[in-house]
Backbone as JSON Lines, residues from 0, in Angstrom:
{"i":0,"aa":"M","n":[187.57,120.15,58.8],"ca":[188.32,119.64,59.93],"c":[189.56,118.93,59.4]}
{"i":1,"aa":"D","n":[190.7,119.25,59.97],"ca":[191.97,118.64,59.58],"c":[192.03,117.23,60.16]}
{"i":2,"aa":"Q","n":[192.0,116.23,59.29],"ca":[191.96,114.84,59.74],"c":[193.21,114.43,60.51]}
{"i":3,"aa":"S","n":[194.33,115.1,60.29],"ca":[195.56,114.75,61.03],"c":[195.49,115.2,62.49]}
{"i":4,"aa":"Q","n":[194.49,116.02,62.84],"ca":[194.33,116.51,64.21],"c":[193.31,115.69,65.0]}
{"i":5,"aa":"I","n":[192.85,114.61,64.41],"ca":[191.82,113.79,65.05],"c":[192.41,112.45,65.45]}
{"i":6,"aa":"A","n":[192.03,111.97,66.6],"ca":[192.48,110.66,67.07],"c":[191.25,109.83,67.43]}
{"i":7,"aa":"M","n":[191.42,108.55,67.38],"ca":[190.34,107.64,67.72],"c":[190.62,107.07,69.11]}
{"i":8,"aa":"A","n":[189.57,106.82,69.86],"ca":[189.75,106.26,71.2],"c":[188.71,105.18,71.44]}
{"i":9,"aa":"V","n":[189.05,104.26,72.3],"ca":[188.13,103.22,72.71],"c":[188.13,103.19,74.23]}
{"i":10,"aa":"L","n":[186.95,103.22,74.82],"ca":[186.82,103.16,76.27],"c":[186.26,101.78,76.61]}
{"i":11,"aa":"V","n":[186.95,101.08,77.49],"ca":[186.53,99.73,77.88],"c":[186.16,99.74,79.36]}
{"i":12,"aa":"H","n":[184.96,99.25,79.67],"ca":[184.5,99.16,81.05],"c":[184.41,97.7,81.45]}
{"i":13,"aa":"E","n":[184.7,97.44,82.7],"ca":[184.49,96.12,83.25],"c":[182.98,95.85,83.29]}
{"i":14,"aa":"A","n":[182.58,94.63,83.03],"ca":[181.17,94.27,83.09],"c":[180.82,93.83,84.51]}
{"i":15,"aa":"F","n":[179.7,94.28,85.01],"ca":[179.24,93.9,86.34],"c":[177.88,93.24,86.2]}
{"i":16,"aa":"T","n":[177.76,92.03,86.71],"ca":[176.49,91.3,86.58],"c":[175.76,91.23,87.91]}
{"i":17,"aa":"N","n":[176.31,91.83,88.94],"ca":[175.68,91.75,90.26],"c":[175.36,93.13,90.81]}
{"i":18,"aa":"E","n":[174.73,93.95,89.99],"ca":[174.37,95.3,90.42],"c":[173.06,95.25,91.23]}
{"i":19,"aa":"S","n":[173.06,95.96,92.35],"ca":[171.79,96.1,93.07],"c":[171.02,97.3,92.51]}
{"i":20,"aa":"A","n":[171.77,98.27,91.96],"ca":[171.15,99.46,91.36],"c":[172.12,100.1,90.4]}
{"i":21,"aa":"N","n":[171.57,100.86,89.46],"ca":[172.4,101.65,88.54],"c":[171.63,102.91,88.21]}
{"i":22,"aa":"G","n":[172.36,103.89,87.68],"ca":[171.65,105.11,87.33],"c":[172.54,106.22,86.83]}
{"i":23,"aa":"V","n":[171.91,107.39,86.71],"ca":[172.56,108.61,86.27],"c":[172.21,109.68,87.3]}
{"i":24,"aa":"A","n":[173.22,110.47,87.69],"ca":[172.99,111.55,88.66],"c":[173.61,112.83,88.13]}
{"i":25,"aa":"V","n":[172.94,113.95,88.38],"ca":[173.4,115.26,87.93],"c":[173.62,116.11,89.18]}
{"i":26,"aa":"A","n":[174.72,116.85,89.21],"ca":[175.09,117.65,90.38],"c":[174.35,118.98,90.46]}
{"i":27,"aa":"R","n":[173.14,119.01,89.99],"ca":[172.26,120.19,90.04],"c":[170.85,119.65,89.77]}
{"i":28,"aa":"N","n":[169.87,120.31,90.28],"ca":[168.49,119.9,90.05],"c":[168.1,120.28,88.62]}
{"i":29,"aa":"I","n":[167.97,119.31,87.74],"ca":[167.65,119.62,86.33],"c":[166.22,120.12,86.17]}
{"i":30,"aa":"L","n":[165.37,119.9,87.17],"ca":[163.99,120.39,87.12],"c":[163.9,121.85,87.55]}
{"i":31,"aa":"D","n":[164.91,122.32,88.27],"ca":[165.02,123.72,88.7],"c":[166.52,124.05,88.75]}
{"i":32,"aa":"P","n":[167.13,124.35,87.61],"ca":[168.58,124.53,87.53],"c":[169.16,125.61,88.43]}
{"i":33,"aa":"T","n":[168.33,126.5,88.96],"ca":[168.86,127.51,89.87],"c":[169.26,126.89,91.2]}
{"i":34,"aa":"R","n":[168.83,125.66,91.45],"ca":[169.11,124.99,92.72],"c":[170.38,124.15,92.63]}
{"i":35,"aa":"A","n":[171.5,124.8,92.88],"ca":[172.79,124.1,92.89],"c":[172.98,123.33,94.18]}
{"i":36,"aa":"D","n":[172.07,123.47,95.15],"ca":[172.15,122.73,96.41],"c":[171.33,121.44,96.36]}
{"i":37,"aa":"Q","n":[170.86,121.07,95.17],"ca":[170.07,119.86,95.01],"c":[170.63,119.03,93.86]}
{"i":38,"aa":"F","n":[170.6,117.73,94.03],"ca":[171.06,116.81,93.0],"c":[169.86,116.06,92.43]}
{"i":39,"aa":"Y","n":[169.94,115.75,91.14],"ca":[168.9,114.97,90.47],"c":[169.45,113.56,90.25]}
{"i":40,"aa":"I","n":[168.72,112.55,90.7],"ca":[169.18,111.16,90.61],"c":[168.09,110.33,89.94]}
{"i":41,"aa":"N","n":[168.47,109.61,88.9],"ca":[167.57,108.73,88.16],"c":[168.16,107.33,88.28]}
{"i":42,"aa":"S","n":[167.44,106.39,88.9],"ca":[168.02,105.07,89.15],"c":[167.01,103.96,88.9]}
{"i":43,"aa":"Q","n":[167.56,102.75,88.84],"ca":[166.73,101.56,88.61],"c":[167.4,100.37,89.29]}
{"i":44,"aa":"I","n":[166.61,99.36,89.62],"ca":[167.17,98.18,90.28],"c":[167.97,97.34,89.28]}
{"i":45,"aa":"G","n":[168.93,96.59,89.82],"ca":[169.73,95.68,89.01],"c":[170.37,96.34,87.82]}
{"i":46,"aa":"E","n":[170.33,95.64,86.7],"ca":[170.93,96.16,85.46],"c":[169.88,96.76,84.52]}
{"i":47,"aa":"A","n":[168.65,96.93,84.98],"ca":[167.59,97.48,84.13],"c":[167.99,98.87,83.66]}
{"i":48,"aa":"S","n":[167.75,99.16,82.41],"ca":[168.19,100.42,81.8],"c":[167.47,101.64,82.4]}
{"i":49,"aa":"V","n":[168.25,102.66,82.66],"ca":[167.71,103.94,83.13],"c":[167.47,104.86,81.94]}
{"i":50,"aa":"T","n":[168.42,104.89,81.03],"ca":[168.34,105.83,79.91],"c":[167.4,105.37,78.8]}
{"i":51,"aa":"N","n":[167.22,104.07,78.65],"ca":[166.31,103.52,77.64],"c":[165.48,102.4,78.26]}
{"i":52,"aa":"P","n":[164.58,102.75,79.19],"ca":[163.81,101.69,79.84],"c":[162.88,100.98,78.87]}
{"i":53,"aa":"A","n":[162.58,99.74,79.2],"ca":[161.63,98.97,78.4],"c":[160.27,99.67,78.42]}
{"i":54,"aa":"P","n":[159.44,99.39,77.44],"ca":[158.1,100.01,77.42],"c":[157.36,99.79,78.73]}
{"i":55,"aa":"S","n":[156.73,100.81,79.23],"ca":[155.94,100.85,80.46],"c":[156.76,100.74,81.75]}
{"i":56,"aa":"V","n":[158.08,100.71,81.65],"ca":[158.92,100.67,82.85],"c":[159.23,102.11,83.28]}
{"i":57,"aa":"I","n":[159.06,102.37,84.57],"ca":[159.31,103.69,85.13],"c":[160.51,103.6,86.06]}
{"i":58,"aa":"T","n":[161.4,104.58,85.98],"ca":[162.56,104.62,86.85],"c":[162.26,105.42,88.11]}
{"i":59,"aa":"E","n":[163.13,105.25,89.11],"ca":[163.04,106.06,90.32],"c":[163.74,107.39,90.04]}
{"i":60,"aa":"Q","n":[163.03,108.49,90.19],"ca":[163.59,109.81,89.98],"c":[163.46,110.59,91.29]}
{"i":61,"aa":"L","n":[164.59,111.15,91.7],"ca":[164.69,111.74,93.03],"c":[165.46,113.05,92.96]}
{"i":62,"aa":"V","n":[165.0,114.04,93.69],"ca":[165.76,115.27,93.9],"c":[166.2,115.23,95.35]}
{"i":63,"aa":"Y","n":[167.52,115.28,95.55],"ca":[168.09,115.21,96.9],"c":[168.71,116.55,97.26]}
{"i":64,"aa":"Q","n":[168.19,117.16,98.32],"ca":[168.79,118.38,98.86],"c":[169.74,117.95,99.96]}
{"i":65,"aa":"W","n":[170.96,118.39,99.86],"ca":[171.99,117.93,100.79],"c":[172.49,119.06,101.67]}
{"i":66,"aa":"P","n":[173.18,118.7,102.77],"ca":[173.68,119.71,103.71],"c":[174.59,120.71,103.0]}
{"i":67,"aa":"P","n":[174.64,121.95,103.47],"ca":[174.27,122.38,104.82],"c":[172.77,122.62,105.02]}
{"i":68,"aa":"R","n":[171.99,122.61,103.96],"ca":[170.53,122.71,104.15],"c":[170.04,121.38,104.74]}
{"i":69,"aa":"S","n":[168.82,121.38,105.24],"ca":[168.26,120.14,105.79],"c":[168.14,119.11,104.68]}
{"i":70,"aa":"P","n":[168.72,117.91,104.88],"ca":[168.6,116.88,103.85],"c":[167.13,116.58,103.56]}
{"i":71,"aa":"N","n":[166.84,116.42,102.27],"ca":[165.46,116.22,101.85],"c":[165.47,115.29,100.64]}
{"i":72,"aa":"F","n":[164.62,114.27,100.67],"ca":[164.48,113.32,99.57],"c":[163.11,113.56,98.95]}
{"i":73,"aa":"R","n":[163.07,114.12,97.73],"ca":[161.79,114.41,97.07],"c":[161.68,113.54,95.82]}
{"i":74,"aa":"Y","n":[160.81,112.56,95.87],"ca":[160.67,111.6,94.77],"c":[159.73,112.15,93.7]}
{"i":75,"aa":"Q","n":[160.19,112.13,92.46],"ca":[159.38,112.51,91.32],"c":[158.62,111.3,90.78]}
{"i":76,"aa":"S","n":[159.24,110.11,90.91],"ca":[158.6,108.86,90.51],"c":[159.29,107.72,91.22]}
{"i":77,"aa":"N","n":[158.57,106.61,91.36],"ca":[159.12,105.39,91.95],"c":[159.31,104.36,90.86]}
{"i":78,"aa":"S","n":[160.25,103.46,91.07],"ca":[160.48,102.4,90.1],"c":[159.26,101.49,89.99]}
{"i":79,"aa":"S","n":[158.93,101.15,88.76],"ca":[157.81,100.22,88.54],"c":[158.27,98.77,88.66]}
{"i":80,"aa":"L","n":[159.56,98.54,88.91],"ca":[160.09,97.18,88.98],"c":[160.25,96.67,90.41]}
{"i":81,"aa":"T","n":[159.95,97.51,91.4],"ca":[160.07,97.09,92.79],"c":[159.11,97.89,93.66]}
{"i":82,"aa":"D","n":[158.71,97.31,94.77],"ca":[157.87,98.03,95.73],"c":[158.71,98.82,96.73]}
{"i":83,"aa":"E","n":[160.02,98.6,96.72],"ca":[160.95,99.28,97.63],"c":[161.61,100.45,96.92]}
{"i":84,"aa":"K","n":[162.28,101.29,97.68],"ca":[163.1,102.34,97.08],"c":[164.3,101.68,96.4]}
{"i":85,"aa":"V","n":[164.71,102.18,95.25],"ca":[165.86,101.62,94.54],"c":[167.12,101.88,95.35]}
{"i":86,"aa":"L","n":[167.3,103.12,95.8],"ca":[168.47,103.49,96.59],"c":[168.06,103.8,98.02]}
{"i":87,"aa":"S","n":[168.83,103.29,98.97],"ca":[168.57,103.62,100.38],"c":[169.01,105.07,100.62]}
{"i":88,"aa":"E","n":[168.57,105.65,101.72],"ca":[168.99,107.01,102.05],"c":[170.51,107.08,102.18]}
{"i":89,"aa":"Q","n":[171.12,106.05,102.77],"ca":[172.58,106.05,102.9],"c":[173.26,105.97,101.54]}
{"i":90,"aa":"Q","n":[172.73,105.19,100.62],"ca":[173.3,105.12,99.28],"c":[173.2,106.47,98.57]}
{"i":91,"aa":"V","n":[172.09,107.17,98.76],"ca":[171.92,108.49,98.16],"c":[172.95,109.45,98.75]}
{"i":92,"aa":"R","n":[173.15,109.41,100.07],"ca":[174.13,110.29,100.71],"c":[175.55,110.0,100.2]}
{"i":93,"aa":"T","n":[175.9,108.73,100.07],"ca":[177.22,108.35,99.57],"c":[177.41,108.84,98.14]}
{"i":94,"aa":"L","n":[176.39,108.64,97.31],"ca":[176.43,109.12,95.93],"c":[176.57,110.64,95.89]}
{"i":95,"aa":"A","n":[175.83,111.35,96.73],"ca":[175.88,112.81,96.76],"c":[177.28,113.3,97.13]}
{"i":96,"aa":"C","n":[177.93,112.66,98.09],"ca":[179.3,113.05,98.47],"c":[180.26,112.87,97.3]}
{"i":97,"aa":"S","n":[180.15,111.75,96.6],"ca":[181.0,111.5,95.43],"c":[180.7,112.48,94.31]}
{"i":98,"aa":"L","n":[179.43,112.73,94.08],"ca":[179.02,113.66,93.03],"c":[179.51,115.07,93.33]}
{"i":99,"aa":"D","n":[179.44,115.48,94.58],"ca":[179.94,116.8,94.97],"c":[181.45,116.91,94.73]}
{"i":100,"aa":"A","n":[182.19,115.85,95.07],"ca":[183.65,115.86,94.85],"c":[183.98,115.93,93.36]}
{"i":101,"aa":"I","n":[183.23,115.21,92.54],"ca":[183.43,115.23,91.08],"c":[183.09,116.61,90.54]}
{"i":102,"aa":"Q","n":[181.99,117.19,91.0],"ca":[181.58,118.53,90.56],"c":[182.68,119.55,90.89]}
{"i":103,"aa":"T","n":[183.19,119.52,92.1],"ca":[184.23,120.46,92.52],"c":[185.5,120.28,91.7]}
{"i":104,"aa":"H","n":[185.92,119.04,91.52],"ca":[187.15,118.76,90.77],"c":[187.06,119.27,89.33]}
{"i":105,"aa":"F","n":[186.01,118.9,88.64],"ca":[185.9,119.27,87.23],"c":[185.52,120.74,87.03]}
{"i":106,"aa":"S","n":[184.82,121.32,87.97],"ca":[184.52,122.74,87.88],"c":[185.81,123.56,87.92]}
{"i":107,"aa":"N","n":[186.75,123.15,88.76],"ca":[188.04,123.83,88.84],"c":[188.85,123.7,87.56]}
{"i":108,"aa":"I","n":[188.6,122.65,86.79],"ca":[189.34,122.44,85.54],"c":[188.58,123.0,84.34]}
{"i":109,"aa":"L","n":[187.3,122.67,84.23],"ca":[186.52,123.02,83.04],"c":[185.78,124.35,83.13]}
{"i":110,"aa":"N","n":[185.7,124.9,84.33],"ca":[185.0,126.17,84.51],"c":[185.73,127.03,85.54]}
{"i":111,"aa":"A","n":[187.04,127.04,85.46],"ca":[187.86,127.75,86.45],"c":[187.54,129.24,86.51]}
{"i":112,"aa":"D","n":[187.16,129.83,85.39],"ca":[186.85,131.26,85.37],"c":[185.37,131.56,85.67]}
{"i":113,"aa":"N","n":[184.6,130.52,85.98],"ca":[183.16,130.65,86.29],"c":[182.35,131.32,85.19]}
{"i":114,"aa":"S","n":[182.8,131.17,83.96],"ca":[182.09,131.79,82.84],"c":[180.83,131.01,82.44]}
{"i":115,"aa":"K","n":[180.74,129.74,82.82],"ca":[179.58,128.91,82.5],"c":[178.7,128.85,83.75]}
{"i":116,"aa":"R","n":[177.75,129.74,83.82],"ca":[176.93,129.89,85.03],"c":[176.25,128.59,85.44]}
{"i":117,"aa":"W","n":[175.79,127.81,84.5],"ca":[175.02,126.6,84.79],"c":[175.88,125.34,84.68]}
{"i":118,"aa":"F","n":[177.2,125.48,84.75],"ca":[178.08,124.31,84.63],"c":[177.74,123.29,85.71]}
{"i":119,"aa":"T","n":[177.63,122.06,85.29],"ca":[177.44,120.96,86.25],"c":[177.89,119.66,85.61]}
{"i":120,"aa":"M","n":[178.1,118.67,86.44],"ca":[178.57,117.36,85.99],"c":[177.46,116.31,86.16]}
{"i":121,"aa":"E","n":[177.57,115.31,85.32],"ca":[176.65,114.17,85.32],"c":[177.5,112.92,85.45]}
{"i":122,"aa":"V","n":[177.04,111.94,86.22],"ca":[177.77,110.68,86.35],"c":[176.85,109.51,86.07]}
{"i":123,"aa":"E","n":[177.46,108.46,85.61],"ca":[176.78,107.17,85.5],"c":[177.32,106.32,86.64]}
{"i":124,"aa":"F","n":[176.45,105.71,87.43],"ca":[176.91,104.99,88.62],"c":[176.26,103.61,88.73]}
{"i":125,"aa":"K","n":[176.87,102.8,89.6],"ca":[176.35,101.47,89.91],"c":[176.6,101.19,91.39]}
{"i":126,"aa":"Y","n":[175.73,100.45,92.01],"ca":[175.96,99.88,93.34],"c":[176.05,98.37,93.16]}
{"i":127,"aa":"L","n":[177.12,97.77,93.67],"ca":[177.29,96.32,93.56],"c":[176.5,95.62,94.67]}
{"i":128,"aa":"Q","n":[175.84,94.54,94.29],"ca":[174.97,93.82,95.2],"c":[175.76,93.17,96.34]}
{"i":129,"aa":"S","n":[176.88,92.55,96.03],"ca":[177.6,91.78,97.04],"c":[178.27,92.65,98.1]}
{"i":130,"aa":"T","n":[178.73,93.84,97.74],"ca":[179.5,94.68,98.67],"c":[178.85,96.02,98.97]}
{"i":131,"aa":"D","n":[177.79,96.36,98.28],"ca":[177.14,97.67,98.37],"c":[178.11,98.79,98.03]}
{"i":132,"aa":"E","n":[179.11,98.48,97.21],"ca":[180.12,99.45,96.8],"c":[179.58,100.33,95.68]}
{"i":133,"aa":"L","n":[179.84,101.64,95.79],"ca":[179.47,102.59,94.75],"c":[180.58,102.64,93.72]}
{"i":134,"aa":"L","n":[180.22,102.49,92.46],"ca":[181.17,102.63,91.36],"c":[180.69,103.75,90.45]}
{"i":135,"aa":"I","n":[181.58,104.68,90.18],"ca":[181.28,105.74,89.21],"c":[181.83,105.24,87.88]}
{"i":136,"aa":"K","n":[180.95,104.95,86.95],"ca":[181.36,104.39,85.67],"c":[181.95,105.45,84.76]}
{"i":137,"aa":"Q","n":[181.34,106.63,84.74],"ca":[181.87,107.74,83.95],"c":[181.29,109.06,84.46]}
{"i":138,"aa":"A","n":[182.02,110.13,84.17],"ca":[181.58,111.48,84.52],"c":[181.74,112.35,83.29]}
{"i":139,"aa":"R","n":[180.79,113.25,83.08],"ca":[180.86,114.13,81.91],"c":[180.09,115.42,82.23]}
{"i":140,"aa":"P","n":[180.44,116.52,81.56],"ca":[179.66,117.74,81.77],"c":[178.22,117.53,81.3]}
{"i":141,"aa":"Y","n":[177.27,118.08,82.04],"ca":[175.87,118.01,81.67],"c":[175.5,119.29,80.94]}
{"i":142,"aa":"Q","n":[174.78,119.17,79.87],"ca":[174.38,120.32,79.06],"c":[172.9,120.6,79.24]}
{"i":143,"aa":"F","n":[172.58,121.8,79.71],"ca":[171.19,122.25,79.72],"c":[170.89,122.81,78.34]}
{"i":144,"aa":"N","n":[169.85,122.33,77.72],"ca":[169.48,122.8,76.38],"c":[168.81,124.16,76.45]}
{"i":145,"aa":"Q","n":[169.43,125.14,75.83],"ca":[168.9,126.49,75.7],"c":[168.36,127.05,77.01]}
{"i":146,"aa":"L","n":[169.16,126.91,78.06],"ca":[168.77,127.45,79.35],"c":[169.1,128.93,79.39]}
{"i":147,"aa":"N","n":[168.09,129.75,79.58],"ca":[168.3,131.18,79.59],"c":[167.38,131.79,80.65]}
{"i":148,"aa":"I","n":[167.91,131.9,81.86],"ca":[167.15,132.48,82.95],"c":[167.79,133.83,83.26]}
{"i":149,"aa":"K","n":[167.27,134.88,82.69],"ca":[167.85,136.21,82.85],"c":[167.53,136.8,84.22]}
{"i":150,"aa":"N","n":[168.51,137.48,84.77],"ca":[168.35,138.21,86.02],"c":[167.81,137.35,87.15]}
{"i":151,"aa":"D","n":[168.19,136.1,87.19],"ca":[167.74,135.21,88.24],"c":[168.78,135.2,89.35]}
{"i":152,"aa":"C","n":[168.4,135.62,90.53],"ca":[169.35,135.73,91.64],"c":[169.17,134.59,92.65]}
{"i":153,"aa":"R","n":[168.4,133.57,92.32],"ca":[168.14,132.5,93.28],"c":[169.27,131.5,93.39]}
{"i":154,"aa":"E","n":[170.21,131.5,92.45],"ca":[171.27,130.5,92.48],"c":[172.16,130.71,93.7]}
{"i":155,"aa":"F","n":[172.45,129.65,94.41],"ca":[173.33,129.7,95.58],"c":[174.04,128.39,95.74]}
């Protein structure tokens, strides 16, 4: 690798100490990648880690099917840190709208020729406790590891 062609970057995020929820969402159902009409959402209350939870802590994992199909909330697991749902149905809908817009925007840039059949985006998000405002902390392409579903016509 030519070292003169490499640059260093630093990304700085504002710190938020009043999160009601945080998580990671993928614009496709990672449990059934042929379902582009479903989103996978992994969330937790407050600032508790979603990607590296403490031992014995379980996150809320949800598959959300959004319109034009009938909206459907299918929980894979509930948070072990609360007896309530981490995200309200309205918060899930708001997140889904943002995730869909991000998916559309980046698909037009990163997959304009549609050569990546399973292309999808992943976001890291937060909901602020004081305002219930959704913040998208970052967005990046999601990589399915060795996904090879030959002759599958279920994708829509």
